[in-house]
C-alpha positions as CSV (number, residue, x, y, z in Angstrom):
1,M,-10.3,7.2,-3.6
2,T,-7.5,7.9,-6.1
3,T,-7.2,5.8,-9.2
4,H,-3.8,5.8,-11.0
5,H,-3.6,4.7,-14.6
6,H,-0.3,3.6,-16.1
7,P,-0.4,2.3,-19.7
8,H,2.4,0.0,-20.7
9,H,3.3,-1.1,-24.2
10,D,5.1,-4.3,-25.1
11,D,6.7,-5.0,-28.4
12,D,3.2,-5.7,-29.7
13,P,1.3,-2.5,-29.7
14,G,-1.9,-4.5,-29.2
15,H,-1.1,-5.1,-25.5
16,S,-1.8,-2.6,-22.8
17,H,-1.9,-2.8,-19.1
18,S,-3.9,-0.7,-16.7
19,H,-3.1,-0.7,-13.0
20,S,-5.5,0.7,-10.5
21,H,-4.3,1.4,-6.9
22,G,-7.0,2.7,-4.7
23,G,-7.3,3.6,-1.1
24,H,-9.6,1.3,0.9
25,G,-13.2,1.8,-0.1
26,H,-14.6,0.5,3.1
27,S,-14.5,1.8,6.6
28,H,-12.0,-0.2,8.6
29,A,-12.0,-0.9,12.3
30,P,-12.0,2.1,14.5
31,K,-9.9,5.1,13.3
32,D,-7.9,4.7,16.5
33,F,-7.1,1.2,15.4
34,G,-3.7,1.1,17.1
35,R,-5.1,2.6,20.2
36,A,-7.8,-0.1,20.3
37,F,-5.1,-2.8,20.2
38,A,-3.0,-1.1,22.8
39,I,-6.0,-0.7,25.2
40,G,-7.2,-4.3,24.6
41,I,-3.8,-5.8,25.2
42,A,-3.2,-3.7,28.4
43,L,-6.6,-4.6,29.9
44,N,-6.3,-8.3,29.1
45,V,-2.7,-8.7,30.3
46,G,-3.7,-7.2,33.7
47,F,-6.8,-9.4,33.9
48,V,-5.0,-12.6,33.0
49,V,-2.6,-12.1,36.0
50,V,-5.5,-11.4,38.4
51,E,-7.7,-14.2,37.0
52,A,-5.0,-16.8,37.1
53,A,-4.1,-15.9,40.7
54,Y,-7.7,-16.1,41.9
55,G,-8.3,-19.3,39.8
56,F,-5.6,-21.0,41.9
57,M,-7.0,-19.7,45.1
58,A,-10.6,-20.7,44.3
59,N,-9.5,-24.0,42.8
60,S,-11.6,-23.2,39.8
61,M,-10.7,-24.9,36.5
62,A,-13.2,-22.6,34.7
63,L,-11.3,-19.5,36.0
64,L,-7.9,-21.0,35.0
65,A,-9.2,-22.0,31.6
66,D,-10.6,-18.5,31.1
67,A,-7.2,-17.0,32.1
68,G,-5.5,-19.3,29.6
69,H,-7.9,-18.4,26.9
70,N,-7.4,-14.7,27.6
71,L,-3.7,-15.1,27.5
72,S,-4.0,-16.8,24.0
73,D,-6.1,-13.8,22.9
74,V,-3.5,-11.3,24.1
75,L,-1.0,-13.1,21.9
76,G,-3.5,-13.0,19.1
77,L,-4.1,-9.3,19.5
78,V,-0.3,-8.7,19.5
79,I,0.0,-10.7,16.2
80,A,-2.9,-8.9,14.6
81,W,-1.5,-5.5,15.6
82,I,1.9,-6.3,14.2
83,A,0.3,-7.5,11.0
84,A,-1.8,-4.3,10.7
85,M,1.5,-2.3,10.9
86,L,3.3,-4.5,8.5
87,S,0.5,-4.3,6.0
88,K,1.2,-0.5,5.7
89,R,4.8,-1.0,4.7
90,Q,5.7,0.3,1.3
91,P,6.6,-2.1,-1.5
92,S,10.2,-3.1,-1.9
93,A,12.4,-4.7,-4.6
94,R,11.7,-8.0,-3.0
95,F,8.2,-7.6,-1.6
96,T,6.6,-5.8,-4.6
97,Y,3.1,-5.8,-3.0
98,G,4.5,-4.6,0.3
99,L,3.6,-6.9,3.3
100,R,-0.2,-6.6,2.9
101,S,-0.7,-10.4,3.0
102,S,0.8,-10.6,6.5
103,S,-2.7,-9.7,7.7
104,I,-4.0,-12.9,6.1
105,L,-1.3,-15.0,7.8
106,A,-2.2,-13.3,11.1
107,A,-5.9,-14.1,10.7
108,L,-5.0,-17.7,9.9
109,F,-2.6,-18.0,12.9
110,N,-5.2,-16.5,15.2
111,A,-7.8,-19.0,14.1
112,V,-5.5,-22.0,14.6
113,F,-4.2,-20.7,17.9
114,L,-7.7,-20.2,19.3
115,L,-8.7,-23.7,18.3
116,V,-5.6,-25.1,20.0
117,A,-6.4,-23.1,23.1
118,V,-9.9,-24.3,23.3
119,G,-8.7,-27.8,22.7
120,A,-6.5,-27.5,25.9
121,I,-9.5,-26.2,27.8
122,A,-11.7,-29.1,26.6
123,W,-9.0,-31.6,27.7
124,E,-8.8,-30.1,31.2
125,A,-12.6,-29.8,31.6
126,G,-13.0,-33.5,30.5
127,M,-10.5,-34.6,33.2
128,R,-12.2,-32.5,35.9
129,L,-15.6,-33.9,34.9
130,F,-14.5,-37.3,36.2
131,H,-12.8,-35.9,39.2
132,P,-14.9,-33.0,40.5
133,E,-13.2,-30.8,43.1
134,P,-14.6,-28.1,45.5
135,V,-14.7,-24.7,44.0
136,A,-15.0,-21.3,45.8
137,G,-18.2,-20.1,44.1
138,P,-18.3,-16.4,45.2
139,T,-14.7,-15.8,44.1
140,V,-15.5,-17.4,40.7
141,I,-18.5,-15.2,40.2
142,A,-16.8,-12.0,41.2
143,V,-13.7,-12.5,39.1
144,A,-15.6,-13.7,36.0
145,S,-17.9,-10.7,36.2
146,V,-14.9,-8.4,35.9
147,G,-13.9,-10.6,32.9
148,I,-17.2,-9.9,31.2
149,L,-16.7,-6.2,31.6
150,I,-13.1,-6.1,30.4
151,N,-13.7,-8.4,27.4
152,G,-16.9,-6.6,26.5
153,I,-15.1,-3.3,26.4
154,T,-12.3,-4.8,24.2
155,A,-14.7,-6.4,21.8
156,W,-16.6,-3.1,21.5
157,L,-13.3,-1.4,20.4
158,F,-13.2,-3.7,17.3
159,F,-17.0,-3.9,16.7
160,S,-17.2,-1.3,13.9
161,G,-14.4,-2.9,11.8
162,R,-15.5,-6.6,12.1
163,K,-17.2,-6.7,8.7
164,D,-14.5,-5.1,6.6
165,D,-11.3,-6.7,7.8
166,L,-10.9,-10.3,8.6
167,N,-8.0,-9.5,11.0
168,I,-10.2,-7.1,13.0
169,R,-13.0,-9.7,12.9
170,G,-10.6,-12.2,14.4
171,A,-9.8,-9.8,17.2
172,Y,-13.5,-9.0,17.8
173,L,-14.4,-12.7,17.8
174,H,-11.6,-13.5,20.3
175,M,-12.8,-10.8,22.7
176,A,-16.5,-11.6,22.3
177,A,-15.7,-15.3,22.9
178,D,-13.9,-14.4,26.1
179,A,-16.8,-12.3,27.3
180,A,-19.0,-15.4,26.6
181,V,-16.6,-17.6,28.5
182,S,-16.7,-15.3,31.5
183,A,-20.5,-15.2,31.4
184,G,-20.6,-19.0,31.4
185,V,-18.2,-19.1,34.4
186,V,-20.5,-16.7,36.3
187,A,-23.5,-18.9,35.5
188,A,-21.6,-22.0,36.7
189,G,-20.5,-20.3,39.9
190,I,-24.1,-19.2,40.7
191,A,-25.5,-22.7,39.9
192,M,-22.8,-24.4,42.0
193,M,-23.6,-22.3,45.0
194,M,-27.3,-23.1,44.6
195,T,-27.0,-26.9,44.0
196,G,-23.6,-27.9,45.2
197,W,-22.9,-29.6,41.9
198,E,-19.1,-29.3,41.5
199,W,-19.2,-30.9,38.0
200,L,-20.9,-27.8,36.7
201,D,-17.5,-25.9,36.7
202,P,-16.0,-28.1,34.0
203,A,-19.3,-28.8,32.2
204,I,-19.9,-25.2,31.5
205,S,-16.4,-24.9,30.1
206,L,-17.1,-27.7,27.6
207,V,-20.3,-25.9,26.4
208,I,-18.4,-22.7,25.9
209,V,-15.6,-24.5,24.0
210,A,-18.3,-25.8,21.5
211,V,-19.6,-22.2,21.1
212,I,-16.1,-20.8,20.5
213,V,-15.2,-23.5,17.9
214,W,-18.5,-22.8,16.1
215,G,-17.7,-19.1,15.9
216,T,-14.0,-19.6,15.0
217,W,-14.6,-22.0,12.2
218,S,-15.6,-19.3,9.6
219,L,-12.5,-17.3,10.5
220,L,-10.3,-20.3,9.9
221,R,-12.1,-21.2,6.6
222,E,-11.9,-17.7,5.2
223,S,-8.3,-17.1,6.1
224,V,-7.3,-20.5,4.6
225,L,-9.2,-19.5,1.4
226,M,-7.4,-16.2,1.3
227,S,-4.1,-17.9,1.7
228,L,-5.0,-20.1,-1.3
229,N,-5.8,-17.0,-3.4
230,A,-9.5,-17.8,-3.6
231,V,-11.9,-15.1,-4.9
232,P,-12.9,-13.0,-1.9
233,P,-16.4,-13.9,-0.6
234,A,-17.6,-10.3,-1.1
235,V,-16.8,-10.4,-4.8
236,A,-19.1,-12.2,-7.3
237,M,-16.9,-13.6,-10.0
238,D,-19.7,-14.2,-12.5
239,K,-20.9,-10.6,-12.1
240,V,-17.3,-9.3,-12.7
241,R,-17.0,-11.4,-15.8
242,A,-20.4,-10.3,-17.1
243,Y,-19.5,-6.7,-16.5
244,L,-16.2,-7.0,-18.4
245,A,-17.8,-8.9,-21.2
246,G,-20.4,-6.1,-21.6
247,L,-17.8,-3.3,-22.0
248,P,-17.7,-1.5,-25.4
249,G,-15.9,-3.4,-28.1
250,V,-15.0,-6.4,-25.9
251,T,-15.6,-9.8,-27.6
252,D,-13.8,-12.1,-25.2
253,V,-12.7,-12.2,-21.6
254,H,-10.0,-14.7,-20.5
255,D,-7.3,-15.3,-17.9
256,L,-9.5,-13.6,-15.3
257,H,-8.1,-13.9,-11.7
258,I,-9.4,-12.2,-8.5
259,W,-7.7,-12.7,-5.2
260,S,-7.1,-11.1,-1.8
261,M,-3.9,-9.0,-1.4
262,S,-4.7,-8.6,2.3
263,T,-7.7,-9.0,4.6
264,T,-9.2,-5.8,3.2
265,E,-7.9,-5.5,-0.4
266,A,-8.7,-7.4,-3.6
267,A,-6.7,-7.5,-6.8
268,L,-7.6,-8.5,-10.4
269,T,-5.8,-9.5,-13.6
270,V,-7.6,-10.1,-16.9
271,H,-7.1,-10.2,-20.7
272,L,-9.8,-8.5,-22.8
273,T,-10.1,-8.9,-26.6
274,R,-11.2,-5.7,-28.5
275,P,-10.8,-6.4,-32.2
276,S,-11.5,-3.0,-33.7
277,L,-10.7,-0.6,-30.9
278,G,-7.5,-1.9,-29.3
279,P,-5.7,-0.1,-26.5
280,D,-7.5,3.0,-25.1
281,D,-6.2,4.9,-22.1
282,A,-9.7,6.3,-21.2
283,F,-11.3,2.8,-21.5
284,L,-8.6,1.3,-19.2
285,A,-9.0,4.1,-16.6
286,S,-12.8,4.0,-16.6
287,T,-12.8,0.2,-16.3
288,A,-10.3,0.2,-13.4
289,H,-12.4,2.9,-11.7
290,A,-15.6,0.9,-12.2
291,L,-14.1,-2.3,-10.8
292,S,-13.1,-0.3,-7.7
293,E,-16.5,1.3,-7.2
294,K,-18.8,-1.6,-8.2
295,F,-16.9,-4.5,-6.8
296,G,-14.3,-3.2,-4.3
297,I,-11.4,-4.3,-6.4
298,H,-8.8,-1.6,-6.0
299,H,-5.8,-3.1,-7.8
300,A,-6.7,-4.1,-11.4
301,T,-4.4,-5.0,-14.2
302,I,-6.0,-5.2,-17.6
303,Q,-4.4,-6.5,-20.8
304,I,-6.0,-5.6,-24.2
305,E,-5.5,-7.9,-27.1
306,H,-6.5,-7.7,-30.8
307,D,-8.8,-10.4,-32.3
308,G,-6.8,-13.4,-33.3
309,A,-3.9,-12.7,-31.0
310,D,-2.1,-15.9,-30.1
311,C,-2.6,-15.7,-26.3
312,R,-1.3,-18.8,-24.6
313,L,-3.4,-18.0,-21.6
314,A,-6.7,-17.8,-23.5
315,P,-7.9,-21.5,-22.9
316,A,-9.9,-21.8,-19.7
317,H,-7.8,-24.7,-18.4
318,V,-4.5,-22.8,-18.7
319,I,-3.3,-20.9,-15.7
């Protein structure tokens, strides 16, 4: 990781800012991140076409619903991939942080889109429950089995990055959910062949919808919180404040803000009062480095103030 320190002096020499820009401290997704998206999209586009065709031929709502779900996830993967590329764009005069936050918007959109998709599946399944229709069980089982394989492979491509990047976690959840849907469809097909209960086709779809909603809710909640500049869940605000308050010469910590710049990067701004020591380049650089190493905050802006400085942002209720 590289830490850059740029002191900046206002008219008042008691003010100094330190900026830390670090590379990502976590391991993100697979190294062949773009390749994972390309493979996942190609596999799923092909499977959607095949599954939809066989769904019509077999008269299986579960297969058609699964195809629709896969199609929504293809779009989700495309959006996540575009966001991943946009987040690497360099800052400009207008977008001074670059387009990092596009990854947050993509995660939010994916969560909403997935919930809308399963809502459509639930509606169709509910209608079919009251009007069961004959379903070609063997076709359902064969096609859905292929779906388990394809979605399982795609989910595996994103497995290693699911904990470090919300966007990759969204892609992983989508593909894992699709594998679960396909497994449920296989189970329904086997049970229907054994019992003749045609209502199992829509019933299993409703159960899977509930599982998907349960798994997607945390993605939606976290992406909304990131959009509202909430403190990242991996960062303990009280521990950061305690660390800053315990630094040499610091008598007060105020105007502390921590937020997500993207699905993988956190930023911090804070004012520190150091009555006797004042600005100190080594202090600023070491503090920025420690924030990066201890808390994963790679972009820190620190302002130093003398004791008694009239800072209008000092009161806790002022933003």
